[in-house]
C-alpha positions in Angstrom: 24.9 -75.7 27.5 25.1 -72.0 28.1 27.2 -70.0 25.6 29.6 -67.2 26.2 27.9 -63.8 25.4 29.0 -61.9 22.4 31.3 -58.8 23.0 28.4 -56.5 22.1 26.1 -58.1 24.6 28.7 -58.1 27.3 29.4 -54.4 26.7 25.8 -53.1 26.5 24.3 -55.6 29.0 21.4 -56.4 26.8 20.3 -60.0 27.3 20.5 -62.4 24.4 17.3 -62.8 22.4 16.8 -66.2 23.7 15.1 -66.3 27.1 16.8 -68.0 30.0 13.6 -70.0 30.5 14.3 -71.8 27.2 17.7 -72.9 28.3 17.6 -76.6 29.3 20.6 -76.3 31.5 19.1 -73.5 33.5 15.7 -75.2 33.7 17.3 -78.2 35.3 19.1 -76.0 37.8 15.9 -74.1 38.4 13.9 -77.3 39.0 16.6 -78.6 41.5 16.7 -75.3 43.3 12.9 -75.2 43.5 12.8 -78.7 44.9 15.3 -77.8 47.6 13.4 -74.6 48.5 10.1 -76.4 48.7 11.7 -79.1 50.9 13.3 -76.5 53.1 10.0 -74.7 53.6 7.9 -77.9 54.1 9.8 -79.5 57.0 8.8 -77.1 59.8 5.2 -77.0 58.5 5.0 -80.8 58.5 6.5 -81.0 61.9 3.9 -78.5 63.0 1.3 -80.9 61.8 3.0 -83.6 64.0 2.5 -81.4 67.0 -1.2 -81.0 66.1 -1.5 -84.8 65.8 0.3 -85.1 69.2 3.1 -87.2 67.7 5.6 -84.5 68.8 5.5 -82.0 71.7 6.1 -78.3 71.4 9.4 -78.5 73.2 10.5 -81.3 70.9 9.5 -79.3 67.9 11.7 -76.4 69.1 14.6 -78.7 69.7 14.4 -80.3 66.3 14.1 -77.0 64.5 17.0 -75.6 66.5 19.1 -78.6 65.6 18.3 -78.0 61.9 19.3 -74.3 62.2 22.6 -75.2 63.9 23.3 -77.8 61.2 22.6 -75.2 58.5 25.0 -72.6 60.1 27.7 -75.1 60.7 27.6 -76.4 57.1 27.1 -73.3 55.1 30.7 -72.1 55.6 32.0 -75.6 54.9 29.9 -75.8 51.8 31.2 -72.6 50.5 34.8 -73.8 50.8 34.0 -77.2 49.3 32.1 -75.6 46.4 35.2 -73.5 45.5 37.6 -76.4 46.1 35.6 -79.0 44.1 32.9 -79.3 41.5 29.9 -77.2 42.5 27.7 -79.9 41.0 29.2 -82.5 43.2 28.6 -80.4 46.3 25.0 -80.0 45.4 24.7 -83.7 44.8 26.1 -84.9 48.1 24.6 -82.2 50.3 21.1 -82.7 48.9 21.6 -86.5 49.2 22.5 -86.0 52.9 19.2 -84.1 53.4 17.4 -86.8 51.5 18.7 -89.5 53.8 18.1 -87.4 56.9 14.4 -86.8 56.3 13.3 -90.5 56.5 15.3 -90.7 59.7 13.2 -87.9 61.1 10.1 -89.9 60.2 11.6 -93.0 61.8 12.1 -91.1 65.1 8.7 -89.5 65.1 6.9 -90.6 68.3 9.8 -93.0 69.1 13.1 -91.2 69.6 13.6 -87.5 70.0 17.3 -88.0 69.9 17.2 -89.6 66.5 14.9 -86.8 65.2 17.3 -84.2 66.5 20.4 -85.7 65.0 18.6 -86.3 61.7 17.3 -82.7 61.7 20.9 -81.5 62.2 22.0 -83.6 59.2 19.1 -82.2 57.1 20.1 -78.6 58.1 23.7 -79.4 57.1 22.6 -80.6 53.7 20.5 -77.5 53.2 23.3 -75.2 54.3 26.0 -76.8 52.2 24.0 -76.7 49.0 23.0 -73.0 49.2 26.4 -71.4 48.2 26.9 -74.2 45.7 23.6 -73.5 44.0 24.5 -69.8 43.9 27.9 -70.5 42.3 26.4 -73.1 40.0 24.0 -70.4 38.6 27.0 -68.3 37.6 28.5 -71.4 35.9 25.3 -72.2 34.1 24.0 -68.8 32.9 26.1 -66.2 31.0 26.3 -62.7 32.6 23.7 -61.0 30.4 20.9 -63.3 31.5 21.7 -63.8 35.2 19.4 -61.1 36.5 16.5 -62.9 34.7 17.7 -66.2 36.0 17.9 -65.0 39.6 14.5 -63.5 39.3 13.1 -66.8 38.1 14.8 -68.5 41.1 13.3 -66.2 43.6 9.9 -66.5 42.0 10.0 -70.2 42.4 10.8 -69.8 46.1 8.1 -67.3 46.7 5.6 -69.3 44.7 6.3 -72.4 46.9 5.7 -70.2 50.0 2.4 -69.1 48.6 1.1 -72.4 47.3 2.9 -74.7 49.7 0.5 -74.4 52.7 -2.6 -75.2 50.6 -0.9 -78.1 48.9 0.5 -79.6 52.1 -2.9 -79.2 53.9 -4.5 -81.0 50.9 -2.0 -83.9 51.1 -2.4 -84.1 54.8 -6.0 -85.0 54.3 -4.9 -88.2 52.6 -1.4 -88.9 54.0 0.0 -89.1 57.6 3.0 -87.1 58.8 5.4 -89.9 58.2 4.4 -90.1 54.5 4.7 -86.3 54.1 8.2 -86.5 55.6 9.1 -89.2 53.0 7.8 -86.8 50.4 10.2 -84.1 51.6 13.0 -86.7 51.2 12.0 -87.2 47.6 12.1 -83.5 47.0 15.7 -83.5 48.3 16.5 -86.5 46.0 15.2 -84.5 43.1 17.3 -81.5 44.1 20.4 -83.8 44.1 19.8 -85.5 40.8 18.1 -83.0 38.5 20.7 -80.1 38.1 23.4 -80.5 35.5 27.0 -79.4 35.4 27.9 -75.8 34.9 30.4 -74.5 32.3 33.7 -72.9 33.0 33.0 -70.4 30.2 30.0 -68.9 31.9 31.8 -68.5 35.2 34.9 -67.0 33.5 32.7 -64.3 32.0 31.3 -63.3 35.3 33.7 -60.6 36.3 36.7 -58.6 35.4 38.4 -59.6 38.7 41.3 -61.9 38.3 41.5 -65.0 40.6 44.2 -65.0 43.2 47.5 -66.2 41.9 47.9 -69.9 42.4 44.3 -70.4 43.2 43.0 -73.8 42.0 40.2 -73.6 39.3 36.8 -74.0 40.9 35.6 -76.4 38.3 38.3 -79.0 39.0 40.3 -78.3 35.8 43.7 -80.0 35.7 46.8 -77.8 35.9 48.9 -77.5 32.7 50.9 -80.5 31.7 54.2 -80.7 33.6 53.2 -78.1 36.2 53.4 -79.1 39.8 50.1 -78.7 41.6 50.1 -76.0 44.2 49.9 -77.2 47.8 46.3 -77.1 49.1 45.7 -74.4 51.7 43.8 -75.5 54.9 40.1 -75.1 55.3 40.5 -72.1 57.7 42.9 -70.4 55.3 40.6 -70.9 52.3 37.6 -69.5 54.3 39.6 -66.5 55.4 40.6 -66.0 51.7 36.9 -65.8 50.9 36.5 -63.1 53.6 39.3 -61.1 52.1 37.6 -61.3 48.8 34.4 -60.0 50.3 36.3 -57.1 51.9 37.6 -56.1 48.4 34.0 -55.1 47.6 32.7 -52.2 49.8 29.2 -52.4 48.3 29.0 -56.1 49.4 29.9 -55.3 53.0 27.6 -52.3 53.1 24.8 -54.4 51.6 25.3 -57.2 54.0 25.1 -54.8 56.9 21.9 -53.3 55.6 20.4 -56.8 54.9 21.3 -58.0 58.4 19.7 -54.9 59.9 16.4 -55.4 58.1 16.3 -59.1 58.9 17.5 -59.0 62.5 15.5 -55.9 63.5 12.7 -55.2 60.9 11.7 -58.8 60.1 12.1 -60.0 63.6 10.1 -57.1 65.1 7.2 -57.6 62.6 7.3 -61.4 63.1 6.7 -60.9 66.8 4.4 -57.9 66.7 2.1 -58.7 63.8 0.3 -61.6 65.5 -0.1 -59.5 68.7 -1.4 -56.4 66.9 -3.7 -58.5 64.6 -5.3 -59.9 67.8 -5.3 -57.0 70.1 -5.8 -54.0 67.9 -8.0 -55.5 65.1 -9.5 -58.4 67.0 -9.1 -60.8 64.1 -6.5 -63.2 62.6 -7.5 -61.9 59.1 -4.9 -59.1 59.3 -2.1 -61.6 60.1 -3.0 -63.9 57.2 -3.6 -61.1 54.7 -0.4 -59.3 55.6 1.8 -62.4 55.2 0.1 -63.3 51.9 0.4 -59.7 50.6 4.2 -59.8 51.4 4.6 -63.0 49.3 2.5 -61.7 46.5 4.4 -58.4 46.5 7.7 -60.3 46.4 6.4 -62.2 43.3 5.5 -58.9 41.7 8.9 -57.5 42.6 10.7 -60.4 41.0 8.6 -60.0 37.8 9.6 -56.3 37.6 13.3 -56.8 38.3 13.5 -59.6 35.8 13.5 -57.0 33.0 14.0 -53.6 34.7 17.6 -52.4 34.5 17.8 -49.2 36.6 20.6 -46.7 35.8 21.8 -46.9 39.4 21.1 -50.6 40.4 22.7 -50.3 43.8 20.7 -47.3 44.8 17.5 -48.8 43.5 18.2 -52.0 45.4 18.9 -50.2 48.7 15.7 -48.2 48.2 13.8 -51.5 47.8 15.4 -52.9 51.0 14.6 -49.7 52.9 10.9 -50.1 51.9 10.6 -52.9 54.5 10.5 -50.2 57.1 7.0 -49.5 56.0 5.9 -52.8 57.6 6.9 -52.0 61.3 5.8 -48.3 60.6 2.3 -49.5 59.7 2.0 -51.6 62.8 2.9 -48.8 65.2 0.2 -46.5 63.8 -3.5 -46.8 64.4 -4.3 -47.2 60.7 -7.0 -49.1 58.8 -6.0 -52.8 58.4 -5.9 -52.3 54.6 -3.0 -49.9 55.1 -1.1 -52.7 57.0 -1.7 -55.1 54.2 -0.6 -52.6 51.6 2.6 -51.8 53.5 3.5 -55.5 53.6 2.9 -55.8 49.8 5.3 -52.9 49.2 7.8 -54.4 51.5 7.6 -57.7 49.5 8.2 -55.8 46.3 11.1 -54.0 47.8 12.8 -57.0 49.1 13.1 -58.6 45.7 14.2 -55.3 44.1 17.1 -55.8 46.4 17.6 -59.6 46.4 17.8 -60.2 42.6 20.4 -57.4 41.8 22.3 -58.4 45.0 22.7 -62.0 43.9 23.4 -60.9 40.3 26.1 -58.4 41.3 27.8 -61.0 43.6 28.0 -63.4 40.7 29.3 -60.6 38.4 31.8 -58.9 40.7 33.3 -61.6 42.9 36.2 -63.7 41.5 34.7 -66.9 40.2 37.0 -69.2 42.2 35.8 -67.5 45.4 32.1 -67.0 44.6 30.8 -69.9 46.8 32.8 -68.7 49.8 31.6 -65.1 49.5 28.0 -66.4 49.1 28.4 -68.6 52.1 29.4 -65.6 54.1 26.2 -63.8 53.0 24.0 -66.8 54.1 26.0 -67.3 57.3 25.7 -63.7 58.5 22.1 -63.1 57.5 20.7 -66.4 58.6 22.9 -66.6 61.7 21.9 -63.2 63.2 18.2 -63.6 62.4 17.5 -65.9 65.5 19.4 -63.4 67.6 17.0 -60.7 66.5 14.0 -62.9 67.2 15.3 -63.7 70.7 15.8 -60.1 71.6 12.7 -58.5 70.2 10.2 -60.0 72.7 12.2 -58.9 75.8 12.6 -55.4 74.2 8.9 -55.1 73.7 8.2 -56.1 77.3 10.8 -53.5 78.5 10.1 -50.5 76.2 6.7 -51.2 74.7 5.7 -52.4 71.2 5.4 -48.9 69.7 8.9 -47.8 70.8 10.5 -51.0 69.5 8.6 -50.9 66.2 9.6 -47.2 65.8 13.3 -48.0 66.4 13.2 -50.9 64.0 11.4 -48.9 61.3 14.0 -46.1 61.6 16.9 -48.6 61.3 15.3 -50.1 58.2 15.2 -46.7 56.6 18.5 -45.3 57.7 21.0 -48.2 57.4 20.2 -49.0 53.7 20.4 -45.2 53.0 23.9 -45.1 54.6 24.9 -48.2 52.8 24.0 -46.6 49.5 26.6 -43.9 50.1 29.6 -46.2 50.3 32.1 -46.4 47.4 30.8 -48.6 44.6 27.4 -48.8 46.3 25.6 -46.9 43.6 26.2 -49.6 41.0 26.9 -52.6 43.1 30.4 -52.8 41.7 33.3 -50.9 40.3 31.6 -50.3 37.0 29.6 -47.3 36.0 26.8 -49.3 34.5 25.2 -52.5 35.9 26.0 -54.7 33.1 29.4 -53.5 32.0 32.1 -56.2 32.3 
């Protein structure tokens, strides 16, 4: 069980001598999160194999993946409210179990019923969406503040590692197993995500921030009210979600960071996703540039997570925004007639930068947001960033046809540089919080 940090550790921000990787409670949470991340990544890849094997058409694949995305977006806000209203551990359990049940249903509908596959994919997406804010809040309950940056770095390394090793592993398994068996394996991963994590501790969550919970708010961990006290009437779902939005508005750094993140995802990431395959084919005449750039981005992200696990910059917000702005190098490299090695290097730097942003961003959210509203604020983060990403992808291709790939890439690169720079200038943006040092509580 995680322990409350000593006053000295809380004041100085130095992590306790014991590494978070030696904490059994965190390792259980890390294993569950890793299983859910691997399952989330694997589903579209395995369904792509189904298209190659002619068990599913291209239009059917698009419909199933769209249903999963809609299920995710519909459930992520609900999951945030539920995770603040009830035990975060229970929300992880039931949402992951829903995804675990949905995956065999997708396998059952493969080649037989597209309607069943679509409905099951929506359920799987809902389970994925509901567990995301719960996992984020459960991390704050499991790990004391001084070690959360290391913990978040370990989480993101697991996700990036799955992205890097997953294709080779899945391709290897596909040589021995059919698509149906691979889908059942994804269901087992979701089952592991449901059962492995343990309960968080209220002590760790209480040490997360100096912000006081709203008066009358019910404890997030399900603690009983004092003996003889009448329980406060439960607010409606909409009211509780709006309460989470009000909490987010209390933190200018959060709103600015979310705007910068959405810009980079909806414009920079979308533009490079569309343009990189075209430029790899048309300019360089080989698919090697595409594969090398994507791999370099993931390897760079792993390196960035390793760096930020121990690095504590004096101005963490500014350092994080600089890392986020580094993604602009990716579209910039694609618009210039440079050697392909330059493109690969730009993607590696972009990968490093994205984790120099992500890890402090998650850590600051866990530190600064009121513990009883953390899941709702996290769900707003996921809802906005994931919700607007498909919009960017849908608009980039027509924009390229209308204005040309160079103009679109230039505009997206400029936005990636300028919007994080502007976000760094907002009040509290320098330190990602009201404090003058990243680990002062």
